[in-house]
PDB file of N, CA, C and O in Angstrom:
ATOM      1  N   MET A   1       0.724  -1.143  -0.038  1.00  0.00           N
ATOM      2  CA  MET A   1       0.009  -0.117   0.074  1.00  0.00           C
ATOM      3  C   MET A   1       0.954   1.251   0.015  1.00  0.00           C
ATOM      4  O   MET A   1       2.046   1.329   0.579  1.00  0.00           O
ATOM      5  N   VAL A   2       0.384   2.248  -0.715  1.00  0.00           N
ATOM      6  CA  VAL A   2       1.292   3.453  -0.808  1.00  0.00           C
ATOM      7  C   VAL A   2       0.743   4.594  -0.076  1.00  0.00           C
ATOM      8  O   VAL A   2      -0.370   5.035  -0.363  1.00  0.00           O
ATOM      9  N   ILE A   3       1.452   5.088   0.842  1.00  0.00           N
ATOM     10  CA  ILE A   3       1.099   6.222   1.642  1.00  0.00           C
ATOM     11  C   ILE A   3       1.520   7.613   1.003  1.00  0.00           C
ATOM     12  O   ILE A   3       2.710   7.929   0.966  1.00  0.00           O
ATOM     13  N   PRO A   4       0.603   8.372   0.541  1.00  0.00           N
ATOM     14  CA  PRO A   4       0.959   9.588   0.259  1.00  0.00           C
ATOM     15  C   PRO A   4       1.911  10.240   1.039  1.00  0.00           C
ATOM     16  O   PRO A   4       2.054   9.722   2.146  1.00  0.00           O
ATOM     17  N   GLN A   5       2.667  11.294   0.795  1.00  0.00           N
ATOM     18  CA  GLN A   5       3.674  11.939   1.795  1.00  0.00           C
ATOM     19  C   GLN A   5       2.705  12.989   2.112  1.00  0.00           C
ATOM     20  O   GLN A   5       1.697  13.253   1.456  1.00  0.00           O
ATOM     21  N   GLN A   6       3.172  13.649   3.347  1.00  0.00           N
ATOM     22  CA  GLN A   6       2.478  14.687   4.108  1.00  0.00           C
ATOM     23  C   GLN A   6       2.816  15.635   3.241  1.00  0.00           C
ATOM     24  O   GLN A   6       3.923  15.568   2.708  1.00  0.00           O
ATOM     25  N   ILE A   7       1.785  16.867   2.888  1.00  0.00           N
ATOM     26  CA  ILE A   7       2.049  18.196   2.215  1.00  0.00           C
ATOM     27  C   ILE A   7       2.501  19.214   3.056  1.00  0.00           C
ATOM     28  O   ILE A   7       1.728  19.501   3.970  1.00  0.00           O
ATOM     29  N   ASP A   8       3.660  19.902   2.981  1.00  0.00           N
ATOM     30  CA  ASP A   8       3.802  21.024   3.940  1.00  0.00           C
ATOM     31  C   ASP A   8       3.916  22.218   3.022  1.00  0.00           C
ATOM     32  O   ASP A   8       3.548  22.099   1.853  1.00  0.00           O
ATOM     33  N   GLU A   9       4.359  23.267   3.434  1.00  0.00           N
ATOM     34  CA  GLU A   9       4.750  24.718   2.897  1.00  0.00           C
ATOM     35  C   GLU A   9       5.861  24.464   1.693  1.00  0.00           C
ATOM     36  O   GLU A   9       5.871  25.034   0.602  1.00  0.00           O
ATOM     37  N   THR A  10       6.864  23.388   2.205  1.00  0.00           N
ATOM     38  CA  THR A  10       8.264  23.384   1.332  1.00  0.00           C
ATOM     39  C   THR A  10       7.932  22.289   0.392  1.00  0.00           C
ATOM     40  O   THR A  10       8.903  21.886  -0.248  1.00  0.00           O
ATOM     41  N   CYS A  11       6.657  21.632   0.120  1.00  0.00           N
ATOM     42  CA  CYS A  11       6.400  20.896  -1.146  1.00  0.00           C
ATOM     43  C   CYS A  11       6.123  21.906  -2.356  1.00  0.00           C
ATOM     44  O   CYS A  11       5.427  22.921  -2.339  1.00  0.00           O
ATOM     45  N   GLN A  12       6.946  21.286  -3.542  1.00  0.00           N
ATOM     46  CA  GLN A  12       6.608  21.873  -4.571  1.00  0.00           C
ATOM     47  C   GLN A  12       5.290  21.443  -5.169  1.00  0.00           C
ATOM     48  O   GLN A  12       4.765  20.418  -4.736  1.00  0.00           O
ATOM     49  N   LYS A  13       4.787  22.050  -6.003  1.00  0.00           N
ATOM     50  CA  LYS A  13       3.365  21.644  -6.439  1.00  0.00           C
ATOM     51  C   LYS A  13       3.937  21.703  -7.968  1.00  0.00           C
ATOM     52  O   LYS A  13       4.698  22.573  -8.392  1.00  0.00           O
ATOM     53  N   PRO A  14       3.355  20.474  -8.791  1.00  0.00           N
ATOM     54  CA  PRO A  14       3.584  20.412 -10.249  1.00  0.00           C
ATOM     55  C   PRO A  14       2.765  21.501 -11.050  1.00  0.00           C
ATOM     56  O   PRO A  14       1.661  21.981 -10.791  1.00  0.00           O
ATOM     57  N   SER A  15       3.643  21.755 -12.116  1.00  0.00           N
ATOM     58  CA  SER A  15       2.931  22.825 -13.073  1.00  0.00           C
ATOM     59  C   SER A  15       1.569  22.098 -13.735  1.00  0.00           C
ATOM     60  O   SER A  15       1.313  20.941 -13.401  1.00  0.00           O
ATOM     61  N   GLY A  16       0.911  22.639 -14.457  1.00  0.00           N
ATOM     62  CA  GLY A  16      -0.297  22.513 -14.868  1.00  0.00           C
ATOM     63  C   GLY A  16       0.012  21.590 -15.981  1.00  0.00           C
ATOM     64  O   GLY A  16      -0.781  20.670 -16.178  1.00  0.00           O
ATOM     65  N   SER A  17       1.060  21.708 -16.739  1.00  0.00           N
ATOM     66  CA  SER A  17       1.328  20.932 -17.982  1.00  0.00           C
ATOM     67  C   SER A  17       1.821  19.440 -17.443  1.00  0.00           C
ATOM     68  O   SER A  17       1.970  18.602 -18.333  1.00  0.00           O
ATOM     69  N   LEU A  18       2.061  19.068 -16.231  1.00  0.00           N
ATOM     70  CA  LEU A  18       2.296  17.992 -15.674  1.00  0.00           C
ATOM     71  C   LEU A  18       1.169  17.243 -15.395  1.00  0.00           C
ATOM     72  O   LEU A  18       1.285  16.042 -15.152  1.00  0.00           O
ATOM     73  N   LEU A  19       0.087  17.798 -15.396  1.00  0.00           N
ATOM     74  CA  LEU A  19      -1.317  17.156 -14.834  1.00  0.00           C
ATOM     75  C   LEU A  19      -2.216  17.002 -15.951  1.00  0.00           C
ATOM     76  O   LEU A  19      -3.413  16.782 -15.770  1.00  0.00           O
ATOM     77  N   VAL A  20      -1.601  17.126 -17.317  1.00  0.00           N
ATOM     78  CA  VAL A  20      -2.501  16.935 -18.611  1.00  0.00           C
ATOM     79  C   VAL A  20      -1.990  15.876 -19.349  1.00  0.00           C
ATOM     80  O   VAL A  20      -0.921  16.003 -19.946  1.00  0.00           O
ATOM     81  N   LYS A  21      -2.818  14.543 -19.385  1.00  0.00           N
ATOM     82  CA  LYS A  21      -2.250  13.455 -20.147  1.00  0.00           C
ATOM     83  C   LYS A  21      -2.295  13.933 -21.552  1.00  0.00           C
ATOM     84  O   LYS A  21      -3.283  14.546 -21.955  1.00  0.00           O
ATOM     85  N   PRO A  22      -1.289  13.688 -22.309  1.00  0.00           N
ATOM     86  CA  PRO A  22      -1.233  14.056 -23.873  1.00  0.00           C
ATOM     87  C   PRO A  22      -2.170  13.009 -24.350  1.00  0.00           C
ATOM     88  O   PRO A  22      -2.457  11.963 -23.767  1.00  0.00           O
ATOM     89  N   VAL A  23      -2.703  13.533 -25.745  1.00  0.00           N
ATOM     90  CA  VAL A  23      -3.673  12.741 -26.191  1.00  0.00           C
ATOM     91  C   VAL A  23      -2.928  11.984 -27.340  1.00  0.00           C
ATOM     92  O   VAL A  23      -2.292  12.629 -28.174  1.00  0.00           O
ATOM     93  N   LYS A  24      -3.010  10.474 -27.394  1.00  0.00           N
ATOM     94  CA  LYS A  24      -2.282   9.585 -28.068  1.00  0.00           C
ATOM     95  C   LYS A  24      -3.165   9.844 -29.471  1.00  0.00           C
ATOM     96  O   LYS A  24      -4.390   9.934 -29.560  1.00  0.00           O
ATOM     97  N   PRO A  25      -2.044   9.947 -30.671  1.00  0.00           N
ATOM     98  CA  PRO A  25      -2.715  10.127 -31.852  1.00  0.00           C
ATOM     99  C   PRO A  25      -3.475   8.593 -32.506  1.00  0.00           C
ATOM    100  O   PRO A  25      -3.151   7.442 -32.214  1.00  0.00           O
ATOM    101  N   GLU A  26      -4.384   8.969 -33.305  1.00  0.00           N
ATOM    102  CA  GLU A  26      -5.200   7.620 -33.814  1.00  0.00           C
ATOM    103  C   GLU A  26      -4.221   6.972 -34.811  1.00  0.00           C
ATOM    104  O   GLU A  26      -3.195   7.515 -35.220  1.00  0.00           O
ATOM    105  N   ALA A  27      -4.610   5.883 -35.115  1.00  0.00           N
ATOM    106  CA  ALA A  27      -3.645   5.130 -35.803  1.00  0.00           C
ATOM    107  C   ALA A  27      -4.141   5.639 -37.452  1.00  0.00           C
ATOM    108  O   ALA A  27      -5.232   6.154 -37.696  1.00  0.00           O
ATOM    109  N   PRO A  28      -3.189   5.388 -38.357  1.00  0.00           N
ATOM    110  CA  PRO A  28      -3.534   5.905 -39.816  1.00  0.00           C
ATOM    111  C   PRO A  28      -4.631   5.349 -40.293  1.00  0.00           C
ATOM    112  O   PRO A  28      -4.915   4.176 -40.053  1.00  0.00           O
ATOM    113  N   LYS A  29      -5.494   6.279 -41.150  1.00  0.00           N
ATOM    114  CA  LYS A  29      -6.678   5.620 -41.778  1.00  0.00           C
ATOM    115  C   LYS A  29      -6.395   4.849 -42.791  1.00  0.00           C
ATOM    116  O   LYS A  29      -7.175   3.979 -43.178  1.00  0.00           O
ATOM    117  N   THR A  30      -5.234   5.083 -43.342  1.00  0.00           N
ATOM    118  CA  THR A  30      -4.965   3.940 -44.812  1.00  0.00           C
ATOM    119  C   THR A  30      -3.552   3.897 -44.581  1.00  0.00           C
ATOM    120  O   THR A  30      -2.936   4.653 -43.829  1.00  0.00           O
ATOM    121  N   GLY A  31      -3.050   2.920 -45.307  1.00  0.00           N
ATOM    122  CA  GLY A  31      -1.762   2.492 -45.345  1.00  0.00           C
ATOM    123  C   GLY A  31      -0.755   3.443 -46.056  1.00  0.00           C
ATOM    124  O   GLY A  31       0.461   3.291 -45.940  1.00  0.00           O
ATOM    125  N   SER A  32      -1.333   4.451 -46.811  1.00  0.00           N
ATOM    126  CA  SER A  32      -0.508   5.331 -47.603  1.00  0.00           C
ATOM    127  C   SER A  32       0.714   6.019 -46.892  1.00  0.00           C
ATOM    128  O   SER A  32       0.735   6.352 -45.708  1.00  0.00           O
ATOM    129  N   ARG A  33       1.763   6.182 -47.838  1.00  0.00           N
ATOM    130  CA  ARG A  33       2.763   6.535 -47.351  1.00  0.00           C
ATOM    131  C   ARG A  33       2.621   8.066 -46.570  1.00  0.00           C
ATOM    132  O   ARG A  33       3.231   8.342 -45.537  1.00  0.00           O
ATOM    133  N   GLU A  34       1.788   8.895 -47.210  1.00  0.00           N
ATOM    134  CA  GLU A  34       1.657  10.357 -46.532  1.00  0.00           C
ATOM    135  C   GLU A  34       0.836  10.040 -45.231  1.00  0.00           C
ATOM    136  O   GLU A  34       1.174  10.777 -44.305  1.00  0.00           O
ATOM    137  N   ASP A  35      -0.224   9.078 -44.888  1.00  0.00           N
ATOM    138  CA  ASP A  35      -0.746   8.827 -43.844  1.00  0.00           C
ATOM    139  C   ASP A  35      -0.116   8.477 -42.855  1.00  0.00           C
ATOM    140  O   ASP A  35      -0.291   8.937 -41.727  1.00  0.00           O
ATOM    141  N   ILE A  36       1.029   7.259 -43.294  1.00  0.00           N
ATOM    142  CA  ILE A  36       1.828   6.837 -42.320  1.00  0.00           C
ATOM    143  C   ILE A  36       3.025   7.707 -41.802  1.00  0.00           C
ATOM    144  O   ILE A  36       3.488   7.573 -40.669  1.00  0.00           O
ATOM    145  N   LEU A  37       3.519   8.669 -42.784  1.00  0.00           N
ATOM    146  CA  LEU A  37       4.356   9.597 -42.391  1.00  0.00           C
ATOM    147  C   LEU A  37       3.730  10.767 -41.258  1.00  0.00           C
ATOM    148  O   LEU A  37       4.234  11.187 -40.217  1.00  0.00           O
ATOM    149  N   ASN A  38       2.484  11.083 -41.889  1.00  0.00           N
ATOM    150  CA  ASN A  38       2.055  11.858 -40.649  1.00  0.00           C
ATOM    151  C   ASN A  38       1.619  11.594 -39.482  1.00  0.00           C
ATOM    152  O   ASN A  38       1.373  12.457 -38.639  1.00  0.00           O
ATOM    153  N   HIS A  39       1.451  10.093 -39.289  1.00  0.00           N
ATOM    154  CA  HIS A  39       1.361   9.637 -37.814  1.00  0.00           C
ATOM    155  C   HIS A  39       2.597   9.247 -37.173  1.00  0.00           C
ATOM    156  O   HIS A  39       2.654   8.987 -35.971  1.00  0.00           O
ATOM    157  N   VAL A  40       3.581   9.202 -37.952  1.00  0.00           N
ATOM    158  CA  VAL A  40       5.035   9.108 -37.375  1.00  0.00           C
ATOM    159  C   VAL A  40       5.294  10.375 -36.624  1.00  0.00           C
ATOM    160  O   VAL A  40       5.574  10.496 -35.432  1.00  0.00           O
ATOM    161  N   ILE A  41       5.133  11.408 -37.654  1.00  0.00           N
ATOM    162  CA  ILE A  41       5.198  12.865 -36.927  1.00  0.00           C
ATOM    163  C   ILE A  41       4.530  12.994 -35.681  1.00  0.00           C
ATOM    164  O   ILE A  41       5.123  13.504 -34.730  1.00  0.00           O
ATOM    165  N   LEU A  42       3.110  12.501 -35.559  1.00  0.00           N
ATOM    166  CA  LEU A  42       2.248  12.982 -34.685  1.00  0.00           C
ATOM    167  C   LEU A  42       2.717  11.895 -33.490  1.00  0.00           C
ATOM    168  O   LEU A  42       2.726  12.360 -32.350  1.00  0.00           O
ATOM    169  N   TYR A  43       3.045  10.712 -33.628  1.00  0.00           N
ATOM    170  CA  TYR A  43       3.463   9.764 -32.555  1.00  0.00           C
ATOM    171  C   TYR A  43       4.548  10.224 -32.035  1.00  0.00           C
ATOM    172  O   TYR A  43       4.682   9.984 -30.835  1.00  0.00           O
ATOM    173  N   GLY A  44       5.486  10.891 -32.619  1.00  0.00           N
ATOM    174  CA  GLY A  44       6.987  11.145 -32.273  1.00  0.00           C
ATOM    175  C   GLY A  44       6.569  12.482 -31.151  1.00  0.00           C
ATOM    176  O   GLY A  44       7.008  12.567 -30.004  1.00  0.00           O
ATOM    177  N   GLU A  45       5.829  13.250 -31.662  1.00  0.00           N
ATOM    178  CA  GLU A  45       5.458  14.445 -30.665  1.00  0.00           C
ATOM    179  C   GLU A  45       4.880  13.881 -29.391  1.00  0.00           C
ATOM    180  O   GLU A  45       5.258  14.275 -28.287  1.00  0.00           O
ATOM    181  N   TYR A  46       3.927  12.923 -29.565  1.00  0.00           N
ATOM    182  CA  TYR A  46       3.347  12.483 -28.456  1.00  0.00           C
ATOM    183  C   TYR A  46       4.282  12.008 -27.589  1.00  0.00           C
ATOM    184  O   TYR A  46       4.325  12.413 -26.427  1.00  0.00           O
ATOM    185  N   THR A  47       5.282  10.929 -28.163  1.00  0.00           N
ATOM    186  CA  THR A  47       6.119  10.305 -26.965  1.00  0.00           C
ATOM    187  C   THR A  47       7.275  11.480 -26.458  1.00  0.00           C
ATOM    188  O   THR A  47       7.819  11.338 -25.363  1.00  0.00           O
ATOM    189  N   GLN A  48       7.543  12.435 -27.180  1.00  0.00           N
ATOM    190  CA  GLN A  48       8.530  13.277 -26.901  1.00  0.00           C
ATOM    191  C   GLN A  48       7.657  14.096 -25.542  1.00  0.00           C
ATOM    192  O   GLN A  48       8.226  14.235 -24.459  1.00  0.00           O
ATOM    193  N   THR A  49       6.432  14.526 -25.740  1.00  0.00           N
ATOM    194  CA  THR A  49       5.699  14.999 -24.470  1.00  0.00           C
ATOM    195  C   THR A  49       5.710  14.129 -23.596  1.00  0.00           C
ATOM    196  O   THR A  49       6.141  14.486 -22.500  1.00  0.00           O
ATOM    197  N   LEU A  50       5.282  12.792 -23.744  1.00  0.00           N
ATOM    198  CA  LEU A  50       5.745  11.676 -22.418  1.00  0.00           C
ATOM    199  C   LEU A  50       6.754  11.874 -21.789  1.00  0.00           C
ATOM    200  O   LEU A  50       6.658  12.158 -20.595  1.00  0.00           O
ATOM    201  N   GLU A  51       7.974  11.784 -22.398  1.00  0.00           N
ATOM    202  CA  GLU A  51       9.159  11.620 -21.923  1.00  0.00           C
ATOM    203  C   GLU A  51       9.615  13.231 -21.215  1.00  0.00           C
ATOM    204  O   GLU A  51      10.377  13.347 -20.255  1.00  0.00           O
ATOM    205  N   SER A  52       9.107  14.112 -21.770  1.00  0.00           N
ATOM    206  CA  SER A  52       9.401  15.615 -21.070  1.00  0.00           C
ATOM    207  C   SER A  52       8.707  15.652 -19.834  1.00  0.00           C
ATOM    208  O   SER A  52       9.312  16.147 -18.883  1.00  0.00           O
ATOM    209  N   GLN A  53       7.320  15.136 -19.624  1.00  0.00           N
ATOM    210  CA  GLN A  53       6.798  15.109 -18.510  1.00  0.00           C
ATOM    211  C   GLN A  53       7.301  14.140 -17.537  1.00  0.00           C
ATOM    212  O   GLN A  53       7.206  14.467 -16.354  1.00  0.00           O
ATOM    213  N   VAL A  54       7.816  13.015 -17.820  1.00  0.00           N
ATOM    214  CA  VAL A  54       8.471  11.836 -17.194  1.00  0.00           C
ATOM    215  C   VAL A  54       9.695  12.837 -16.305  1.00  0.00           C
ATOM    216  O   VAL A  54       9.948  12.804 -15.101  1.00  0.00           O
ATOM    217  N   ASP A  55      10.155  13.484 -17.111  1.00  0.00           N
ATOM    218  CA  ASP A  55      11.843  14.010 -16.638  1.00  0.00           C
ATOM    219  C   ASP A  55      11.368  15.151 -15.734  1.00  0.00           C
ATOM    220  O   ASP A  55      11.950  15.251 -14.654  1.00  0.00           O
ATOM    221  N   GLN A  56      10.383  16.037 -16.020  1.00  0.00           N
ATOM    222  CA  GLN A  56       9.923  17.000 -15.078  1.00  0.00           C
ATOM    223  C   GLN A  56       9.554  16.468 -13.846  1.00  0.00           C
ATOM    224  O   GLN A  56       9.963  16.946 -12.788  1.00  0.00           O
ATOM    225  N   TRP A  57       8.675  15.338 -13.924  1.00  0.00           N
ATOM    226  CA  TRP A  57       8.431  14.787 -12.647  1.00  0.00           C
ATOM    227  C   TRP A  57       9.683  14.209 -11.595  1.00  0.00           C
ATOM    228  O   TRP A  57       9.830  14.337 -10.380  1.00  0.00           O
ATOM    229  N   ILE A  58      10.389  13.616 -12.494  1.00  0.00           N
ATOM    230  CA  ILE A  58      11.670  13.208 -11.733  1.00  0.00           C
ATOM    231  C   ILE A  58      12.272  14.353 -11.033  1.00  0.00           C
ATOM    232  O   ILE A  58      12.440  14.367  -9.813  1.00  0.00           O
ATOM    233  N   LYS A  59      12.633  15.430 -11.925  1.00  0.00           N
ATOM    234  CA  LYS A  59      13.386  16.817 -11.493  1.00  0.00           C
ATOM    235  C   LYS A  59      12.615  17.221 -10.122  1.00  0.00           C
ATOM    236  O   LYS A  59      13.153  17.448  -9.038  1.00  0.00           O
ATOM    237  N   LEU A  60      11.136  17.259 -10.441  1.00  0.00           N
ATOM    238  CA  LEU A  60      10.338  17.860  -9.149  1.00  0.00           C
ATOM    239  C   LEU A  60      10.633  17.060  -7.840  1.00  0.00           C
ATOM    240  O   LEU A  60      10.850  17.633  -6.772  1.00  0.00           O
ATOM    241  N   TYR A  61      10.629  15.447  -8.010  1.00  0.00           N
ATOM    242  CA  TYR A  61      10.757  14.817  -6.787  1.00  0.00           C
ATOM    243  C   TYR A  61      12.245  14.430  -6.510  1.00  0.00           C
ATOM    244  O   TYR A  61      12.617  13.353  -6.043  1.00  0.00           O
ATOM    245  N   GLY A  62      13.006  15.439  -6.859  1.00  0.00           N
ATOM    246  CA  GLY A  62      14.441  15.103  -6.614  1.00  0.00           C
ATOM    247  C   GLY A  62      15.265  13.914  -6.866  1.00  0.00           C
ATOM    248  O   GLY A  62      16.348  13.788  -6.294  1.00  0.00           O
ATOM    249  N   GLY A  63      14.703  12.803  -7.900  1.00  0.00           N
ATOM    250  CA  GLY A  63      15.456  12.043  -8.237  1.00  0.00           C
ATOM    251  C   GLY A  63      16.420  12.179  -9.513  1.00  0.00           C
ATOM    252  O   GLY A  63      16.515  13.249 -10.115  1.00  0.00           O
ATOM    253  N   GLN A  64      17.124  11.039  -9.886  1.00  0.00           N
ATOM    254  CA  GLN A  64      18.217  11.238 -10.907  1.00  0.00           C
ATOM    255  C   GLN A  64      17.525  11.326 -12.292  1.00  0.00           C
ATOM    256  O   GLN A  64      16.559  10.629 -12.603  1.00  0.00           O
ATOM    257  N   ASN A  65      18.119  12.262 -13.107  1.00  0.00           N
ATOM    258  CA  ASN A  65      17.814  12.217 -14.195  1.00  0.00           C
ATOM    259  C   ASN A  65      19.027  11.993 -15.149  1.00  0.00           C
ATOM    260  O   ASN A  65      19.944  12.812 -15.084  1.00  0.00           O
ATOM    261  N   ASP A  66      19.111  10.968 -16.021  1.00  0.00           N
ATOM    262  CA  ASP A  66      20.441  10.693 -16.939  1.00  0.00           C
ATOM    263  C   ASP A  66      20.118  10.886 -18.167  1.00  0.00           C
ATOM    264  O   ASP A  66      20.956  10.739 -19.057  1.00  0.00           O
TER     265      ASP A  66
END
């Protein structure tokens, strides 16, 4: 069982961007090159956003970020 840490005046609060779950792009509608390439771009942006959020959570709670 995880017990939440007690919040005090020194506790940092996460920014709003850390609390918003990014929207995962839908799969391409067709197998055309254009649709697949557009999906790759959108999915790359999605995963970069997730990675950035994880890095920010780690920094916020004093963990190591290699």
